[in-house]
C-alpha positions in Angstrom: 134.2 202.5 183.7 132.9 200.3 181.1 129.2 199.2 181.9 127.2 196.2 181.6 123.8 196.7 181.4 123.0 200.3 180.9 123.9 202.4 177.8 123.1 205.9 176.7 119.6 205.2 177.5 118.8 203.0 179.7 119.3 199.3 179.1 118.0 197.9 175.6 118.7 194.8 173.5 117.2 192.0 171.9 114.1 190.9 174.0 115.0 187.2 175.4 118.4 187.6 173.4 121.5 187.5 175.1 120.7 190.7 177.6 117.1 191.0 178.2 115.5 188.6 179.5 112.6 188.3 182.3 115.4 186.9 184.8 117.5 190.2 184.2 114.0 192.3 184.3 113.6 191.0 187.8 117.0 191.6 189.0 116.9 195.3 187.6 113.5 195.6 189.9 115.1 194.7 192.8 118.3 196.4 192.6 116.4 199.9 191.4 113.6 199.4 194.0 116.3 198.9 196.7 118.2 202.1 195.8 114.9 204.0 195.6 113.2 202.2 198.5 113.4 205.5 201.0 111.5 206.8 204.7 108.7 205.0 206.4 106.1 205.6 203.5 104.8 202.7 201.2 107.2 203.2 198.6 105.7 203.1 194.7 106.9 202.6 191.4 105.1 203.6 188.5 105.6 201.2 185.2 104.5 202.6 181.8 105.2 200.6 178.5 104.9 200.8 174.7 102.9 198.2 172.8 105.4 195.2 172.1 104.6 191.5 172.9 107.3 191.6 175.2 106.3 194.4 177.0 104.4 192.2 178.7 106.6 189.7 180.0 109.1 192.5 181.3 106.6 194.5 183.2 105.7 191.4 185.3 109.4 190.5 185.4 109.8 194.1 187.0 106.9 193.9 189.1 107.8 190.7 190.8 111.5 192.4 191.5 110.2 195.6 192.9 107.5 193.7 195.5 109.9 191.9 196.1 112.0 194.4 197.5 108.8 196.3 199.3 108.0 198.7 196.8 104.1 199.2 195.7 104.0 198.7 192.0 101.4 200.8 189.7 101.0 199.4 186.2 100.1 202.3 183.7 99.7 200.2 180.4 100.9 201.6 177.3 101.9 204.9 177.9 104.3 207.5 176.2 107.9 207.8 177.7 107.3 211.3 178.7 104.0 210.5 180.5 105.6 208.1 182.7 107.9 210.8 183.4 105.2 213.4 184.5 103.3 210.8 186.3 106.3 209.5 188.1 106.0 213.1 189.5 102.4 213.6 189.7 101.6 210.5 191.7 104.1 211.1 194.1 106.0 208.0 192.8 109.8 207.1 194.2 110.6 205.6 190.7 109.3 205.8 187.2 110.3 202.7 184.8 109.4 203.0 180.8 109.7 199.6 178.9 110.6 200.6 175.6 113.0 200.3 173.0 111.8 203.9 171.2 112.4 203.6 167.2 114.1 200.3 167.1 111.9 197.1 165.7 109.3 195.4 167.6 112.0 192.6 168.7 114.1 194.8 170.4 112.7 196.1 174.1 114.5 198.1 177.0 114.0 199.6 180.6 114.4 203.1 181.0 114.4 204.6 184.7 113.2 208.7 186.1 114.1 209.7 189.4 111.2 210.9 191.9 111.5 214.4 190.2 110.8 213.0 186.5 114.5 213.3 185.5 116.9 210.1 184.0 119.0 208.7 186.0 122.8 209.8 186.3 125.5 207.4 185.3 126.8 207.3 188.9 123.2 205.9 190.0 123.1 203.6 187.0 126.5 202.4 187.9 125.0 201.7 191.6 121.9 199.8 190.4 124.6 197.5 188.2 126.4 196.7 191.3 122.9 195.7 192.9 122.2 193.6 189.8 125.1 191.4 190.4 125.2 191.1 194.1 123.5 188.3 196.3 119.6 189.3 195.6 118.5 186.8 199.3 120.0 190.0 200.8 117.9 192.6 199.0 114.2 190.9 199.7 111.5 192.2 201.8 109.5 189.9 204.4 106.1 189.5 205.5 104.1 192.7 205.4 106.9 194.6 203.9 106.6 193.0 200.5 105.3 195.3 197.8 101.8 195.1 196.3 100.6 195.7 192.4 98.0 197.5 191.2 96.6 198.9 187.5 96.4 202.6 187.5 93.0 203.5 185.1 93.6 206.9 185.1 96.7 207.9 184.2 95.7 208.2 180.5 93.5 210.9 181.4 96.0 212.5 184.0 98.0 213.1 181.0 95.8 213.8 178.7 94.9 216.9 180.4 98.6 217.9 181.3 99.3 218.1 177.9 96.4 220.1 176.8 97.2 222.7 179.1 100.8 223.1 177.8 99.0 225.0 174.8 98.6 228.8 174.9 95.2 229.2 176.8 93.9 231.7 174.2 94.4 228.7 171.6 92.5 226.0 170.5 92.8 223.7 167.5 89.3 224.2 165.8 89.9 224.9 161.8 93.0 222.0 161.8 93.0 219.1 160.0 95.9 216.9 161.4 97.4 213.4 160.1 98.6 212.1 163.3 100.7 208.9 162.9 101.2 206.9 166.7 104.1 204.4 165.0 101.5 202.2 166.5 103.6 202.9 170.0 102.2 204.0 173.3 100.7 207.3 172.3 98.1 205.1 170.2 95.2 206.7 172.9 96.1 209.9 174.5 97.6 211.5 171.3 94.4 211.4 168.9 92.2 212.0 172.3 94.2 215.0 173.4 94.3 216.9 169.8 90.5 216.1 169.2 89.6 217.5 172.7 91.2 220.3 171.5 89.4 221.0 168.6 91.1 219.9 165.7 89.7 217.4 163.0 92.5 214.4 163.4 92.9 211.5 160.8 95.1 208.8 162.4 97.6 206.4 160.8 99.8 203.6 162.8 96.9 203.3 165.8 96.2 199.6 165.8 98.8 197.9 167.6 99.4 194.2 167.7 102.6 194.0 169.4 104.6 193.0 166.2 104.1 196.3 164.2 105.0 199.1 166.3 107.2 201.4 164.1 106.7 199.2 161.0 106.4 201.4 158.3 105.2 204.1 160.4 105.8 206.7 162.9 108.8 209.1 162.8 111.2 207.0 161.1 109.2 206.0 158.2 107.3 209.9 157.4 106.4 208.5 154.0 103.3 207.1 155.5 102.0 210.5 157.1 103.3 212.4 154.1 101.0 210.3 152.1 98.0 210.5 154.2 98.6 214.5 154.4 98.3 214.5 150.8 95.6 212.0 150.2 93.4 214.3 152.8 94.6 218.0 152.3 95.6 218.3 156.0 97.2 221.5 157.2 99.6 219.1 159.0 101.2 216.0 159.7 102.4 214.7 163.0 105.0 211.7 163.2 105.8 210.3 166.7 107.8 207.2 167.4 107.2 204.3 169.4 107.3 205.5 172.6 105.9 209.0 171.6 109.2 211.1 172.8 110.2 212.2 169.3 108.4 214.2 166.7 108.8 214.9 162.9 106.6 217.4 161.3 105.1 217.1 158.0 104.2 220.2 156.0 101.1 220.8 153.9 102.3 219.6 150.6 103.7 216.5 152.2 107.5 217.6 153.1 109.3 216.5 156.0 110.4 219.4 158.9 113.2 218.2 160.8 114.0 219.0 164.5 116.4 221.6 163.7 113.8 223.5 161.9 111.4 222.8 164.3 113.7 224.0 167.5 114.2 227.0 165.2 110.3 228.3 164.8 110.0 227.6 168.8 112.9 229.5 169.8 111.8 232.4 167.7 108.3 231.7 169.1 109.6 231.9 172.6 111.5 234.7 171.9 108.8 236.8 170.7 106.3 235.8 173.7 110.1 236.7 176.3 109.7 232.6 177.4 113.2 232.0 176.1 115.4 231.4 178.7 119.5 231.0 178.4 120.0 233.4 175.6 119.8 230.2 173.2 119.0 226.8 173.2 120.8 223.6 172.9 121.0 221.2 170.5 123.9 218.4 169.4 126.7 218.2 167.2 124.4 216.4 164.6 122.4 219.9 164.2 123.1 221.5 161.0 125.0 224.6 160.9 122.7 226.4 159.4 120.5 226.1 162.6 123.7 227.7 164.2 123.7 230.6 161.9 120.0 231.4 162.0 119.8 231.7 165.8 122.8 234.1 165.3 121.0 236.3 163.4 118.5 236.8 166.0 121.1 237.0 168.6 121.0 234.1 170.1 123.2 230.9 171.0 123.8 227.9 170.0 125.1 225.5 172.9 126.1 222.2 171.5 126.7 218.7 173.4 127.1 215.0 172.4 124.2 212.9 170.7 121.8 212.0 173.5 118.7 213.8 174.9 119.7 213.3 178.3 123.4 215.3 177.7 120.8 218.0 176.1 119.2 218.1 179.2 121.9 218.1 181.5 123.0 221.0 179.5 119.9 222.7 179.9 119.8 222.6 183.2 123.4 223.7 183.7 123.3 226.7 182.0 119.6 228.3 181.8 118.6 227.0 178.7 114.7 226.0 178.6 114.5 225.0 174.8 116.7 222.0 173.6 116.7 218.9 171.0 118.4 216.9 168.6 117.9 217.0 164.5 115.7 213.7 165.0 113.2 215.3 166.3 113.8 215.0 170.3 112.7 218.3 171.8 112.8 219.3 175.2 111.2 222.1 176.4 111.7 222.1 180.4 108.8 224.7 181.4 106.7 221.9 180.3 108.4 218.2 180.6 111.6 216.9 182.2 112.4 214.9 178.8 111.4 214.8 175.1 107.6 214.8 174.7 106.5 214.8 170.8 102.6 215.6 171.7 103.5 218.6 173.7 106.4 220.0 171.5 103.7 219.7 168.4 101.1 221.6 170.2 104.1 224.5 170.5 104.4 224.3 166.6 100.4 223.8 166.4 100.2 227.3 168.6 102.1 229.0 166.0 100.6 227.5 163.3 97.3 228.8 164.7 98.3 231.9 165.5 99.9 232.7 162.4 97.6 231.4 160.1 100.4 230.6 157.5 100.9 227.2 156.1 103.5 224.8 157.7 105.3 225.0 154.6 106.3 228.7 155.5 106.4 228.6 159.3 108.9 225.8 159.1 111.5 227.2 156.5 113.7 228.9 158.6 116.8 228.9 157.3 118.6 227.2 154.2 120.3 224.0 155.4 124.3 223.9 154.8 124.6 220.9 152.5 125.0 217.6 155.1 125.5 214.0 154.6 124.4 211.3 157.1 126.0 207.6 156.4 125.4 204.4 159.1 127.7 201.6 158.7 126.6 198.6 160.6 129.7 196.3 161.8 129.5 192.7 163.3 132.0 193.0 166.4 135.0 195.1 167.8 135.4 198.6 167.6 136.2 200.3 164.3 136.9 203.4 165.1 140.2 202.4 167.0 141.6 200.9 164.3 144.3 203.1 162.6 143.3 202.9 159.2 139.8 204.4 160.2 141.1 207.1 162.2 143.7 208.4 159.4 140.5 208.5 157.3 138.8 211.0 159.7 141.9 212.9 160.3 142.5 213.2 156.5 138.6 214.2 156.1 138.7 216.9 159.0 142.2 218.3 156.9 140.0 218.6 154.2 137.1 220.4 155.8 139.3 222.9 157.6 137.2 225.4 159.1 134.3 225.6 156.1 132.8 222.4 158.1 132.5 219.8 160.1 132.9 216.0 160.7 131.5 214.2 163.3 132.2 209.8 163.2 130.5 208.2 166.4 129.4 204.9 167.5 125.3 204.1 167.8 124.4 204.0 171.8 121.7 201.7 171.2 123.0 199.6 168.2 126.0 198.4 166.0 126.3 201.1 163.9 128.6 204.1 163.1 127.4 207.0 162.3 129.5 209.2 159.6 127.9 213.1 159.6 129.9 215.5 157.4 128.8 218.8 156.7 129.9 222.1 154.5 128.9 225.0 151.8 130.6 222.6 149.5 128.3 219.7 148.9 130.9 217.7 146.6 133.3 218.3 149.0 131.0 216.6 151.7 129.7 213.6 149.5 133.7 213.0 149.2 134.9 212.7 152.3 131.9 210.8 154.0 132.2 208.2 151.0 135.9 207.9 152.4 135.5 207.7 155.7 132.6 205.3 155.0 134.6 202.9 153.3 137.4 202.8 155.7 135.4 201.8 158.4 133.7 198.9 156.2 136.8 198.0 155.3 137.9 197.4 158.9 134.3 196.3 160.1 
């Protein structure tokens, strides 16, 4: 069933655009609050945000909606998405909300929800909330003493820092490491530097001066050139680049080279296998992860379970099949021993533990396999459904026939923006480029 408000990761769009307005945010608060009011206790919701200027507007509107239906609101201020998930559980909240558009530009924003156990909502629950959004709001209102109250939680930041620090093995600290940390001028700009410094690292920061407009702008995991340059400038041991809401991480080695999520997962998989921590006999990744990762894991006697793109689908497969490591090539790493969603800081700490224990450079630790040649192209379109056009379907079929059993072709729409993503991979790099370009040209022709 087509959904009116929710996409692949909550509600997202241009702030004050066609969809994401204060009016909608208030209705969303009323609807979600009505769905999660339960029992006789004072029901509570925690609300975090990243550093976008529109976050002030949306948190106020959401707060009004939640209090209007009888929920007490606890505003957390700028806080990573995984911190909101953790604090939802820690504070025994009935619902958690994160206001963020993740790695998108500052003028976008979004609303994500977490259940009381810290997991994201199911499609079915989101559909129920959508129905309540469009219902008669007057029927949802609380009255008198049942109306909720709003609070500012000043201790939430400390709670998350201490939680993150405890995920590092007890016999490991970060003394002697020089770390360049890029917080993308986003949600982790206070908590991540503090956690690494308290663990003993020499921390050099960039992307920690948010002004409401510079989130993800030429910094963070989507622009690793900034942290790579700083790593070389200060001769750091490692660079860590988070995105705007800190649920994804990209690593930079001591030479300034980018380490993607596939190599990152390979390191954690082998480390946890050796420490007898790995569950499920392998890891979970998406259809976008490189074939080289699958072959590397096979050499360790491990499996790679693939899902459609989206960390929620990775997590669903992990929970259903008993895995405790999963993630995406883009840097969403889920370690379910510690978290219920991707957590860039916690994932980075696991790699830092390996770095300290092995006393080898990141360039060696994170070179676990040779990548199979892979090409990714993004095609922006204005309207319609280009993938349903017969010329595009034929181009995809031809590409798949050319690759045969020697490679893979994945063509999919983005879940957050009007973009078609094309990925091809095979041992023959020339063949990959040819088939990807052919599909790209077909989509451009009809888009």
